[in-house]
C-alpha positions in Angstrom: -29.9 -17.9 1.1 -29.1 -14.5 -0.6 -31.3 -14.0 -3.6 -29.7 -13.0 -6.9 -33.1 -11.6 -8.0 -33.6 -9.3 -5.0 -32.6 -5.6 -5.5 -31.2 -3.1 -3.1 -31.4 0.6 -4.3 -29.6 3.7 -3.0 -32.2 6.4 -3.2 -31.6 10.1 -2.8 -30.4 12.0 0.2 -31.5 15.4 1.4 -29.9 18.0 3.6 -32.1 19.7 6.2 -29.9 22.5 7.5 -32.6 24.0 9.7 -32.8 20.7 11.7 -29.0 20.1 11.4 -29.7 16.8 9.7 -29.1 14.7 6.6 -31.6 12.0 5.5 -30.5 9.0 3.4 -33.1 6.9 1.6 -32.9 3.2 0.7 -35.2 0.7 -0.8 -35.2 -3.1 -1.2 -37.3 -5.5 -3.2 -37.2 -9.1 -2.0 -39.6 -11.5 -3.8 -43.1 -10.0 -3.7 -42.1 -7.6 -0.8 -40.8 -4.1 -1.0 -39.2 -2.2 1.8 -38.2 1.5 2.3 -35.8 2.8 4.8 -34.9 6.3 5.9 -31.9 7.0 8.0 -31.3 10.4 9.6 -27.9 11.7 10.7 -27.9 14.8 13.0 -24.8 17.0 12.9 -24.7 19.9 15.3 -23.9 23.1 13.5 -24.3 21.5 10.2 -22.9 23.6 7.4 -23.1 23.1 3.7 -20.6 25.8 2.8 -18.1 23.4 1.2 -17.7 23.1 -2.6 -20.9 21.6 -4.0 -19.0 19.0 -6.0 -16.9 18.0 -3.0 -20.0 17.9 -0.8 -21.7 15.6 -3.2 -18.7 13.3 -3.4 -18.4 12.9 0.4 -22.2 12.4 0.9 -22.3 9.9 -1.9 -19.6 7.9 -0.1 -21.4 8.2 3.3 -24.7 7.1 1.6 -23.0 4.0 0.3 -21.4 3.2 3.7 -24.5 3.6 5.8 -26.4 1.4 3.4 -24.6 -1.7 4.6 -26.9 -2.0 7.6 -29.9 -2.3 5.3 -28.4 -4.3 2.5 -27.4 -7.1 4.9 -31.0 -7.9 5.8 -31.4 -10.1 2.7 -28.1 -9.6 0.9 -29.6 -8.8 -2.4 -27.6 -9.9 -5.5 -28.5 -6.8 -7.4 -27.2 -3.4 -6.2 -28.5 -0.2 -7.8 -26.6 2.9 -6.8 -29.1 5.3 -8.3 -27.7 8.6 -9.0 -24.2 7.6 -7.6 -21.9 6.7 -10.5 -18.8 4.6 -9.7 -15.7 3.9 -11.7 -14.4 0.4 -11.9 -11.9 1.0 -9.1 -14.5 2.7 -6.9 -16.8 -0.3 -7.4 -14.0 -2.6 -6.5 -13.4 -0.6 -3.3 -17.0 -1.0 -2.2 -17.1 -4.7 -3.2 -14.1 -5.2 -0.9 -15.4 -3.1 2.0 -18.8 -4.8 2.0 -17.3 -8.3 1.6 -14.4 -8.1 4.1 -16.2 -5.7 6.4 -19.1 -8.2 6.7 -16.7 -11.2 7.0 -17.9 -12.1 10.5 -21.5 -11.6 9.4 -21.1 -14.0 6.5 -19.2 -16.5 8.7 -21.8 -16.6 11.5 -24.8 -16.8 9.0 -23.0 -19.4 6.8 -23.4 -17.3 3.7 -21.3 -17.9 0.6 -20.0 -14.4 0.0 -17.9 -15.2 -3.1 -18.9 -12.7 -5.8 -22.0 -11.9 -3.9 -21.3 -8.1 -3.6 -21.2 -6.5 -7.0 -21.5 -2.7 -7.1 -22.3 -1.5 -10.6 -19.7 0.3 -12.8 -20.4 3.4 -14.8 -18.5 3.6 -18.1 -18.9 7.4 -18.3 -17.8 8.7 -14.9 -14.2 9.8 -14.2 -12.4 10.5 -10.9 -12.7 14.1 -9.8 -11.0 14.7 -6.5 -11.2 18.4 -5.4 -9.0 20.7 -3.5 -10.1 21.7 0.0 -8.7 24.6 2.1 -7.9 23.0 5.4 -6.3 24.1 8.7 -3.6 22.2 10.5 -6.0 20.5 12.9 -7.3 17.0 13.5 -10.5 15.2 14.3 -9.9 12.4 16.8 -12.5 9.6 17.1 -13.4 9.2 20.8 -14.8 5.8 21.8 -14.5 6.3 25.6 -11.9 3.6 26.0 -8.2 3.4 26.5 -7.1 3.6 22.8 -8.6 7.0 22.0 -7.4 8.3 25.4 -3.8 7.3 24.6 -4.0 8.9 21.2 -5.4 12.1 22.7 -2.7 12.3 25.4 0.1 11.7 22.8 -1.3 14.5 20.6 -1.6 16.9 23.6 2.0 16.1 24.6 3.1 17.1 21.1 0.9 20.3 21.1 -1.4 19.2 18.2 -4.6 21.0 17.6 -7.6 18.7 17.6 -11.2 18.2 18.4 -12.9 15.0 19.5 -15.9 13.3 17.7 -18.3 10.6 18.8 -21.1 8.9 17.0 -24.1 8.4 19.3 -22.2 9.8 22.3 -23.0 8.7 25.8 -22.0 10.1 29.2 -18.9 8.0 29.1 -17.7 10.0 26.0 -18.5 13.3 27.6 -16.7 12.5 30.9 -13.6 11.3 29.1 -13.7 14.4 26.7 -13.9 16.6 29.8 -10.7 15.1 31.2 -8.9 15.3 27.9 -9.9 18.9 27.8 -10.8 19.2 24.1 -14.2 20.0 22.5 -16.4 17.1 21.6 -18.5 17.0 18.4 -21.5 14.7 19.0 -23.1 13.2 15.9 -26.3 11.2 16.2 -27.2 8.3 13.8 -31.0 7.5 13.8 -31.4 4.1 12.1 -34.8 3.6 10.6 -37.0 1.9 13.2 -38.4 -0.2 10.3 -35.0 -2.0 10.2 -35.4 -3.2 13.7 -38.9 -4.6 12.9 -37.5 -6.3 9.8 -34.6 -7.8 11.7 -37.1 -9.6 14.0 -38.3 -11.7 11.1 -37.1 -15.3 10.9 -35.9 -15.0 7.3 -33.7 -12.0 7.8 -29.9 -12.0 8.4 -28.5 -10.3 11.5 -25.0 -9.7 12.6 -21.9 -7.5 12.8 -21.2 -4.6 10.5 -17.9 -2.8 10.1 -18.6 0.0 12.6 -15.1 1.6 12.4 -15.6 2.1 8.6 -18.9 3.9 9.3 -17.0 6.1 11.8 -14.4 6.8 9.2 -16.9 8.1 6.6 -18.8 10.1 9.2 -15.5 11.7 10.3 -14.6 12.4 6.7 -17.8 14.3 6.2 -17.1 16.4 9.3 -13.6 17.0 8.1 -14.8 18.3 4.8 -17.4 20.7 6.2 -15.0 21.8 9.1 -11.8 22.1 7.2 -9.9 19.5 9.2 -6.6 18.3 7.6 -6.4 15.0 9.5 -8.6 12.3 10.8 -6.9 10.4 13.6 -8.1 6.9 14.5 -6.8 4.8 17.3 -6.5 1.4 15.7 -3.6 -0.8 16.8 -1.3 -3.3 15.1 -3.1 -6.2 16.9 -6.3 -5.5 14.9 -4.6 -7.1 11.8 -4.8 -10.5 13.5 -7.8 -12.5 12.1 -10.2 -14.6 14.1 -10.6 -17.6 11.7 -10.8 -18.7 8.1 -13.9 -19.2 6.0 -14.3 -20.2 2.3 -10.6 -19.5 1.8 -10.6 -16.0 3.3 -9.4 -14.6 6.6 -12.3 -13.5 8.8 -11.5 -10.6 11.1 -14.1 -9.0 13.4 -11.8 -5.9 13.4 -11.3 -5.7 9.6 -12.3 -2.0 9.4 -9.6 -1.3 12.0 -6.8 -3.0 10.0 -3.9 -1.5 8.1 -5.5 -2.9 4.9 -8.7 -0.9 5.5 -6.7 2.2 6.5 -4.7 2.0 3.2 -7.7 1.5 1.0 -9.6 4.3 2.7 -6.7 6.7 2.4 -6.4 6.0 -1.3 -10.2 6.3 -1.9 -10.3 9.7 -0.2 -7.3 11.0 -2.1 -8.3 9.6 -5.5 -12.1 10.3 -5.4 -12.9 12.9 -2.8 -10.0 15.2 -1.8 -6.2 14.9 -1.5 -6.2 17.4 1.3 -7.6 15.2 4.1 -5.5 12.3 5.5 -7.0 9.5 7.6 -4.6 7.4 9.7 -4.2 5.6 13.0 -1.7 7.1 15.4 -1.5 3.8 17.3 -0.9 1.6 14.3 2.7 0.5 15.2 1.6 -0.6 18.7 0.1 -3.8 19.9 -2.7 -3.7 22.5 -0.4 -4.5 25.3 1.9 -1.5 24.6 -1.2 0.8 24.5 -2.3 -0.6 27.8 1.1 0.0 29.3 0.9 3.6 28.3 -2.7 3.9 29.6 -1.7 2.4 32.9 0.1 5.6 33.7 -3.0 7.8 33.1 -4.7 7.4 36.4 -6.9 10.4 35.9 -9.0 8.3 33.6 -9.3 5.1 35.7 -12.8 5.9 37.1 -14.3 7.2 33.9 -13.2 5.1 30.9 -14.7 1.9 29.7 -14.0 -0.6 26.9 -17.1 -2.7 27.6 -19.6 -2.6 24.7 -22.5 -3.1 27.0 -22.3 0.6 27.7 -23.1 1.4 24.1 -26.1 -0.8 23.4 -28.9 1.4 22.2 -31.2 0.2 25.0 -28.7 0.9 27.8 -29.0 4.5 28.9 -27.6 4.4 32.4 -25.4 1.3 33.0 -25.1 0.1 36.6 -21.4 -0.4 36.0 -18.8 0.6 33.4 -17.9 -3.0 33.1 -20.2 -6.0 32.6 -17.5 -8.4 33.7 -18.5 -11.2 31.4 -17.8 -10.1 27.8 -14.4 -10.8 26.0 -13.5 -7.2 26.0 -13.9 -6.9 29.8 -11.8 -10.0 30.3 -9.1 -9.0 27.9 -8.7 -5.4 29.3 -8.7 -6.8 32.8 -6.1 -9.4 31.7 -3.8 -6.8 30.2 -4.2 -4.2 32.9 -3.4 -6.8 35.6 0.2 -6.8 34.2 0.8 -3.1 34.9 -1.3 -1.9 37.9 -1.7 -3.2 41.4 -4.5 -5.7 42.1 -6.4 -3.4 44.5 -6.4 -0.6 42.0 -7.6 -2.9 39.2 -10.4 -4.3 41.4 -11.5 -0.7 42.1 -11.7 0.0 38.4 -13.8 -3.1 37.6 -15.6 -3.6 40.9 -14.8 -7.3 40.7 -11.9 -9.8 40.3 -12.2 -11.6 37.0 -9.4 -14.0 37.9 -11.6 -15.3 40.7 -14.5 -16.2 38.4 -14.2 -19.8 37.2 -17.2 -19.2 34.9 -14.9 -17.0 32.8 -12.4 -19.8 32.1 -13.8 -20.5 28.6 -13.3 -16.9 27.6 -9.8 -16.7 29.1 -8.9 -19.9 27.1 -10.1 -18.4 23.8 -8.3 -15.2 24.5 -5.1 -17.1 25.2 -5.4 -19.3 22.2 -5.9 -22.5 24.3 -9.2 -23.4 22.8 -11.5 -22.4 19.9 -11.0 -19.2 17.9 -10.2 -15.7 19.1 -13.5 -14.1 20.3 -15.3 -12.0 17.8 -14.7 -8.8 19.6 -12.1 -6.0 19.6 -9.4 -7.9 21.5 -5.7 -8.4 21.0 -3.7 -11.5 20.2 -3.2 -14.7 22.3 0.5 -13.9 22.7 -0.3 -10.5 24.3 -2.7 -12.2 26.7 -0.3 -14.9 27.7 2.5 -12.4 28.3 0.2 -10.3 30.4 -1.0 -13.3 32.4 2.6 -14.3 33.1 3.6 -10.7 34.1 0.6 -10.4 36.4 1.5 -13.7 38.1 5.0 -12.5 38.9 3.5 -10.0 41.4 2.1 -12.9 43.4 -1.1 -10.9 44.0 -3.2 -13.4 42.1 -1.7 -16.7 43.3 -4.9 -17.8 45.1 -7.3 -16.9 42.2 -8.8 -19.9 40.4 -8.4 -18.7 36.9 -4.7 -17.8 37.4 -4.0 -21.2 38.9 -5.7 -23.2 36.2 -4.5 -21.1 33.2 -0.9 -21.3 34.5 -1.2 -25.1 34.6 -2.9 -25.3 31.1 -0.2 -23.2 29.4 2.3 -25.8 30.8 5.8 -26.0 29.4 5.4 -22.7 27.5 5.0 -20.7 30.7 8.7 -20.0 31.3 9.2 -19.0 27.7 6.6 -16.2 27.8 8.9 -13.4 29.1 10.9 -13.8 25.8 7.9 -12.3 23.9 8.6 -8.8 25.3 10.7 -7.5 22.5 8.3 -8.7 19.9 5.2 -7.3 21.7 6.6 -3.9 22.7 8.6 -2.9 19.7 7.2 -0.4 17.2 7.4 -1.7 13.6 7.5 0.8 10.8 4.6 -0.7 8.8 2.1 2.2 9.2 0.7 5.2 7.3 1.3 8.0 9.9 2.2 11.4 8.4 5.7 12.5 9.1 4.6 15.5 11.2 2.9 13.1 13.7 5.6 10.4 13.9 7.5 12.3 16.6 4.5 11.7 18.9 5.6 8.1 19.1 9.3 8.9 19.9 10.7 7.6 23.2 7.7 5.5 24.1 
């Protein structure tokens, strides 16, 4: 269980411009043991020319964000932010980010998170957001999958000036960036090897961290030092859909992709760092199935993109295939794409027919809401999956495939009502935070 007497301390950070890196220090005391961690972030062309006060504000925030990977080892009840002073509202933001961002982690480890995360409040500090000269250009997070590709193509179509950024880039990112035709900024995060050693202990908690929130703070730092006015994410409306409930709260694997996080992050940046950088998701009004429909028309990417996380595990340098064919993301993307592109083209992309693999039925059932909870992965809603399954079946190309036959039967009486979901799934609601100058990118979709 988390210890209320254990302490996690945010140490100092140092900038090593000669090596294009920033080092963040952390320490943890648990019982009679003391641990020290040192994380290095390598930023090509690192510049420290920004206002010193602004630079401190953004690095303080990045320091707090990266610390989540080390804090979760023992979930210490005492948090010491060292030289970083937080207002009451700032502390509340970090309490929320750590608690909701680690929701899946708490759920899988059966941790009572209520009032566990308590960032300290300084009574003497006051908000001091600073002005920043920016250019009308954007940073677009590139994950190598369909979502960031669709965002990039929409921005290109509307003649927006942007660069791409990837954290721990792989060949997939580079190939996709080359097709997009925009420069790629590659940032490397070197997690302290001691963390991996500690994680192998039997008394240490392991699990999911809110990676998209980490991306957001890294991109914010790049925007500050590079004078970018916008940070464009590619998080869809479907990300707001939770996986399950635990201790009275919704648990969402994708919480740091939700509109809730986007809103909190926008306000934090504006109120405490600078009002001159805006973070938003261009795809927020869309559900996954609408994004896939748009992507299905971008054939130039079919042989290069991947949404399978197996490509991005740290120990995988050269994957044998862009798709593992077994994880929920592979199954979900196959499911949705099957509604829009011919079977032979889909099988060329994946190198396999997932509808023919009876072993995948449990995953299909979870994705379609027939059993269990929605998989803890970046996948869309059961309604989207069911609609796509029905639409794919109408082509007749999958009639002989085992999974298609069984799932059709299991959905039962609801099958014929699935086409009526189209309006709900493909409309673009106005619940978003997209700047006006970008909203025309979504016109006539």
